[in-house]
Wavefront OBJ file of the C-alpha trace (Angstrom):
o trace
v -36.435 50.515 12.526
v -38.406 47.892 10.627
v -39.440 48.039 6.997
v -43.068 48.483 8.013
v -42.252 51.486 10.192
v -40.261 53.060 7.372
v -43.140 52.400 4.996
v -45.607 54.124 7.331
v -43.290 57.128 7.649
v -42.953 57.405 3.857
v -46.726 57.207 3.434
v -47.217 59.924 6.050
v -44.633 62.139 4.307
v -46.459 61.591 1.011
v -49.789 62.574 2.615
v -48.243 65.736 4.080
v -46.751 66.720 0.732
v -50.150 66.317 -0.940
v -51.782 68.413 1.796
v -49.101 71.072 1.349
v -49.789 71.273 -2.385
v -53.419 72.203 -1.837
v -52.793 74.502 1.143
v -49.282 75.507 2.171
v -48.471 74.985 5.834
v -45.198 75.497 7.686
v -46.315 72.940 10.277
v -46.553 70.323 7.529
v -43.069 71.231 6.328
v -41.655 70.883 9.832
v -43.355 67.498 10.204
v -41.960 66.356 6.837
v -38.459 67.351 7.941
v -38.882 65.592 11.307
v -40.099 62.385 9.651
v -37.330 62.567 7.051
v -34.736 62.718 9.806
v -36.201 59.528 11.270
v -35.671 57.750 7.952
v -32.082 58.917 7.427
v -30.607 60.401 10.611
v -27.143 60.784 9.067
v -28.423 63.028 6.244
v -29.293 66.551 7.272
v -31.953 68.593 5.549
v -29.548 71.513 5.322
v -27.372 69.438 2.987
v -30.141 69.297 0.413
v -31.590 72.840 0.624
v -28.517 74.899 1.348
v -28.053 76.041 -2.257
v -29.255 79.284 -3.722
v -31.856 78.791 -6.432
v -33.785 80.939 -8.868
v -32.837 83.876 -11.004
v -29.204 84.671 -11.694
v -28.109 88.215 -10.957
v -25.856 90.206 -13.265
v -22.975 90.056 -10.792
v -23.342 86.274 -10.447
v -23.180 85.842 -14.224
v -20.166 88.153 -14.407
v -18.428 86.167 -11.648
v -19.367 82.887 -13.333
v -18.006 83.851 -16.740
v -14.746 85.197 -15.339
v -14.009 82.495 -12.768
v -15.005 79.170 -14.341
v -12.051 79.265 -16.779
v -9.691 80.089 -13.895
v -10.836 77.978 -10.949
v -13.228 75.461 -12.486
v -16.923 74.738 -12.232
v -16.917 72.976 -8.853
v -15.104 75.729 -6.994
v -17.130 78.458 -8.709
v -20.325 76.631 -7.723
v -19.155 76.506 -4.133
v -18.299 80.225 -4.141
v -21.674 81.123 -5.663
v -23.490 78.702 -3.332
v -25.227 77.067 -6.297
v -25.468 73.412 -7.392
v -22.677 72.254 -9.718
v -25.144 71.193 -12.431
v -26.806 74.599 -12.323
v -23.478 76.417 -12.661
v -22.342 74.149 -15.474
v -25.588 74.628 -17.414
v -25.613 78.390 -16.933
v -21.963 78.668 -18.003
v -22.529 76.739 -21.239
v -25.740 78.670 -22.021
v -23.920 81.972 -21.515
v -21.020 80.787 -23.689
v -23.469 79.824 -26.459
v -25.116 83.258 -26.195
v -21.704 84.913 -26.383
v -20.743 82.927 -29.490
v -24.009 83.837 -31.247
v -23.117 87.513 -30.924
v -19.910 87.201 -32.968
v -19.707 87.387 -36.715
v -18.090 84.177 -37.982
v -16.041 85.863 -40.721
v -14.604 88.804 -38.837
v -14.623 87.627 -35.235
v -16.165 90.945 -34.232
v -19.102 91.321 -31.918
v -22.431 91.958 -33.630
v -24.499 94.587 -31.863
l 1 2 3 4 5 6 7 8 9 10 11 12 13 14 15 16 17 18 19 20 21 22 23 24 25 26 27 28 29 30 31 32 33 34 35 36 37 38 39 40 41 42 43 44 45 46 47 48 49 50 51 52 53 54 55 56 57 58 59 60 61 62 63 64 65 66 67 68 69 70 71 72 73 74 75 76 77 78 79 80 81 82 83 84 85 86 87 88 89 90 91 92 93 94 95 96 97 98 99 100 101 102 103 104 105 106 107 108 109 110 111
């Protein structure tokens, strides 16, 4: 594939994304995926959108806080089906929240 062909594909993808912003269309999404596969046939779309995103549930946070110290961030991220950066950020935010709830002098939890 020549540079010019790749350029035309990228421009078409950009146009489809802009169209999708104004009016969502599953056909546009399918076309974007098809064109993306032409640009990089070895990279699958599933590799980039396979992760769970959005709100964290109470059970996920419980699992996160109890498993990161034992099995590490990477393995916990894999088990939760979340990106490593997301798991790392959430873990450190939860740890900071936990530390705010303790009285510095006594070490007891402040309610």
